[in-house]
N, C-alpha and C positions, 0 to 999 in steps of 0.2 A: 424714368428719365433717361437712363443709359440706353434703353432699347429704342428710343425715339429715332436715333440715327439709322439703325437697322430697318425700322419701319419705313422711314422715308426712302431709303435706297431700294428696298423691296417693292415699295409702291411705284416708284419711278420706272423700275424695270419689269413690273408685272410678275414678280416672283412671290409665290405663296410662302408664308412664314408663320411661325408661332413663337411667342415670347412667353416664358414662364418666369415670374419674379417671386422671390421669397424675401420677406421682410424680416431682418434679424432685429435683435434688441439694439439698445443704444450702442453706437460704435465709439465708445470712449471708456474711461475708467469706471463708469457706473454700470457697465454691462454685467448682467448676472451670469453670463457664460462667455468663455473665450471664443473668438470668431472661428478658429480652427476646430474647436470642439463642436460649435454650432454646425459647421459644414459636415463633419463626420457623423454626428449624432442625429441631426435633424434634417438639414437641407438635402443631403444626399439620399436619405430614405424617402422623403416626400417626392423628390425629383424623379427617382426611379419609378415609384408608384404611378406618378402622373404620366410619365413617358410610356410605360407599359400599357396603361389604359388608353392613351392616345393612339398607340400603334394598333391596338385591337380594333379601334374604330375606323382605321383607314381601309379603304376598299381599292384594290388594285385591279 
């Protein structure tokens, strides 16, 4: 949902884009992991892996 604005602007200006979304757990007191822990332990590692793989696929 948050990426939809970026998608619309890039579409309107014919700008290539990629959006990578990560779904965390519940964002409330029922969450099994603190959001900052999730960022450092999970999301950052997956994001780095995805970006590295993506860059390898680019052809200049």
